[in-house]
N, C-alpha and C positions, 0 to 999 in steps of 0.2 A: 740941813738934810740934802744928802747927794740925790741927784736925780734917779728916779726909777727906771731901770732898763733891764732887758735880758728876759729869760723865760721864767714866768711866775707859774706855780702849779695851783689850779683851782681845786682845793682839796675837798674830798668827801668828808661827810660828818659821820663818824662811826657810832653805832648804837649797840646797846647791850643786846643780848640774845632775844629777850622778849619784845625788843624795840620801844620799851617805855623810857629809856634814859640815854643821854650822850655817853659813850664809852670812854670815860676820861684818860684811862691808861693808853688806850689804843690811839687816841687822839694825839697825846704826846708823843707816842712812838712815831706816828706818821709825820708830825713835824720834825722830830729828829732824823728820821729816815730821809726826809726830802734835803735837809740841810747837809747830812752826811755824804749825800751823793752830788752835792755841788749845784742845787738849785739856786737860782738868783734871788727868789722871793716866793712869798706864799699869799694867796687870796683865800680867805675863809668866808663861808656864808654867802657864797653865790649860788647860782642854779645848781651846780654840782653837789653844793653842801646842803642842798634840800632846805633852804632858808624858809621857803613857805610852808614847810611841814614842821616848824620849830615854834615853840611858845616864845614869848619875849625873855622869859627867864633863861630858856636855853640858849637863845641867840647871844644874850650877855655872857653866858657861861663858856660857849664856844669861843667867843672872841677872846675873853680874859685868858682862857687856857692856852690858845694859840699865841697870844702875844706874849704870855709868860714863858712858855716853853721856848719860843724863839730867842727870847732873851737878846734882843738887838743883833743877833748873828746875821739875819737876813731881814729885809723890810717885810712887814705884814701889812697887807690891804685888807679892810674889812668891808664885806658887802653890807650895804644899809639900805637896800631897796624896800619900798612899801608903795602902796597906792596913794597914800595920803602924805602930802608935803610935811604935815606936822609930825607924822610917825618917822618919816625919814630924817628930819631934823633930830628927833629924839634919839633914834638909832646912831646917827652920826657923831652926836655929841657923847654918846657912850663910848664909841670906838676911839674917840679922841682922848677921854678920860682915861681909858684902859692903855693908852700908849701906841695905838695903832700909827703907822706911817702914812696911811692914806685911807680914804674911803671910796668905794666903787659903787656908784648909784645907777641902776637901771632905770629907764624911763617908766612911767606909770604903764601898767599892764592891762588894764581894762578900759578905763575911760578914754575916749577919742578926744584930744585937746589940740589946739592949734600951736603954731610955732611960737606965738607970743606967750601962751600959757606954759609951753615946755620951757621957754627962756626964764620966765618968772619962777617956776617950780625950782630950777637949778640956781638961779640967783639967789632965792630965800635960803636954800640949804648952804650954798657956798659962804654966805654972809653970816650965817649962825656959827660957824667954826673957823679956826684957822687951819685946819686940817686940808692937806691937798685933796682935791676931788678927782676921781677917774670917772668920766662919762662912760655909760655903757649903752651902746646903740645895737640892739638886737631886734629888728622889726619882725623877725619870723616868729618870735615869741611874745612880742607885744603888738600893739596897733600903730606904732609910732616910729618913724624913721627920721633921725637927725641927720639931715644932708650937710655936706661941708659948710655951705654959707652960714647955716644955723650954729655949726660947732666954732666957725670963726667968730662969730658974735659972742658966744658963750666964752671963748679964750680970752675975751677982753676982761672978764672977772678975774681977779688976782689968783686965787687958789684953785681955779679950774684948770689943771696942769697936763691931764692925762685922758686919753679915750681908749676904750675897748671897742674896736670897731668890727662888728660881727655880721656884716652884711654879705659876706664871701665875695663882694666885689672890690677886687684889690686896686682898682683906680681910686677908690676913695682914699686910700694911703696917701698917694702923692697929691691928690686934690686937697686934702687937709693940710698937708705940709707946705703946699705952695701958698694956701690962704693964711695959715697961722704961723709959719715959720717956728721959731723956738718956743712959741707960747703953749703948744701942745705936743706931746709926745704920744705917738701912735702905737698901740699894742694890737697886733692881730688878735682876733677872736677864735679863728678857726684855721685860716690858710697862714700857717707861720711861715715857711719857707718862702712861699709865693711873695708874701708880704714884705719880708725881709729884702727882697730883690728891689722893691720900689720904695724903701725908705722907712719901714716900720723899725722901731727900735725895742720892741718887745712883743712878746707872744704869751696869751693866757692859755695854758695847756691843761687839757684834761688827761691825755695819755701820760703826762709826767708824773701823775700819782704812783704809777708802776715803772715809769722809766724816766726819772728825773735826771740821771746822768747824761743820757743821750739827748734829752730834749734841751737840756742846758748847753750841750756840745754843740747841737745844731746852730743855736744863736752865736755862739762864739766863734764858730768857723764862718758863718755867713756874714756876720756884722763886725765883730771885732777883728778877724784875720782876713776878712774879704776873700775867703777861700770857698768860692761857690761849689766847686766841684767836690771838695771834701764834704761840704754841708749837704750837697745832693745825695751822697752816699749815705749820710746818716738819716737824711730824711726817707729814703727808700726802706730803711729798716723800721722806720716809724709808720709809714704809710698803711700797712695792714691792720694796725691797731687803731690809727686815726679813722680810717674808713670804717671799721666796725662800730667805733662809738659815734659816728657821724650822724646816725639816725636819731632816734629818741632815747638810746640806750646808754647814755654817758654815765648816768648814776648806777642803774643796773649793772653795766658792764665793768665799772671800776669795782664795785663790791662783790660782783661774782669772780673777777679775776684776782682779787686779793684772797679770797677765800680758797680759790685753787692754788694759790701760791702759798697757803698756810697760815694767813692772817684773817680771821673772821671778823669782819667790820660790821657785821648784821645786815639785815635786809633793808631795802629802802622802805621808807614809810609810805602808807596809802596816800593818795590813789595809786602809786607806783606798786607794782607786785614784783616778787622775786622773779629773775630772768626765766623765760621758758626753757625747757630742757633742750628743745632744738637749737636755740640760740647758745645755750651754754656749751653743746657740743661744737658749734662753730667757734665759739671763743676759745675753747680749749686747743683747737687746732692751731689758731692764731698765736696763742702763748707758747705752745709747744715749738712752733717755727721760730719764735724770736728767743727760745732758749729760757723763758721766764719759769717754766715749771720746775727748772732744775736750780735755779737762781736762790742763793742762800740769803734769806732776809736776815737783818740784825735781831737780837732777842728784844723782847718787850719787857720793860722794866714797870714796877708797880708805879701807880699815879703818886705824885707828891701830895 
C-alpha cells in the first residue's frame, strides 16, 4: 500500500429522519461526493462520525458501507476508538477484515493512565493486526497527551505509521518528524495550513465534508507544489468555516450545513442537539459568503 498523505475528510454519519438508523443511501452519496471532488482519503467513525453514539452493529455497517463504496478509489481509514483495549482490538480486526487501509485509534478518553500504559495499549492493538495504525492525539477531548518522545517510542512498533496530531501546537509536527524520521507521517488534526509549513504531510479535515475540492487543493498547493502563497489564498477561503466549526459544533455544523445545501443528513444523536437557531443564522451567512448555498450538489442514488 502507498503511504497515506493528503487531505482526508473525517466524514459525518448520516442518519434517517427519525435518527434510529444509519442512512445508507446518503452515506454512499457522501463517499462518492468526496471522491468526485478530489479528496485524497476518507476517515469514518471518528468524532465527527459520532462513533460514541453508534452501536457495535452500526459501527460495523458504517465501516462496511464506506469501504465498499470507496471501492479502492481512495484510502479509507476507520476509527476504532474505545475505552477498553480489548474493544479497540475487536473494532480494528473488523476494519481489517472489511478491507480498510488503516485504523485511527484515539487514546482512551476516561481513564487516566501513564505513558507505559499508553504504550502497552497501542502495542497490543498494533500486534493484533497487520493494518497500519494512525495514532490520534487529542488531549482536549481526552485526559491524555502523547508527547513527541512517547510518539517516537511508539513509532518503533512496525505498523504504527501515522499520527493525527490535534494539540494545535504546530511545534509538535517538526518535533515528531525530528524524532521519528520516516517512521511516522504527521497529519494535522486542526491547523492544516500552518502544519504544512512545518512538515505535516496530511490534514484530517472537518470542513472538507462540504468543501472537499478546496481542502484537497490547499494540500496540493502547499505540499506538492510548494506554492505557499497560492495555498494561503485557498486557506483564507476556508477560514470562516474552519473557525465556525472550531468550537464544539463540528458535527452540528456539518449536518446543518448539508441541510441548508439541500442534503438532509439527519440531526446529531443525543447528547448532541440540533444546532440552535442563532448559530444556524451565523452558519447560513458563512455558507452564503462561500457561495455554498448556490452550489449544485450531485444527485443521490438509491443504496445498493
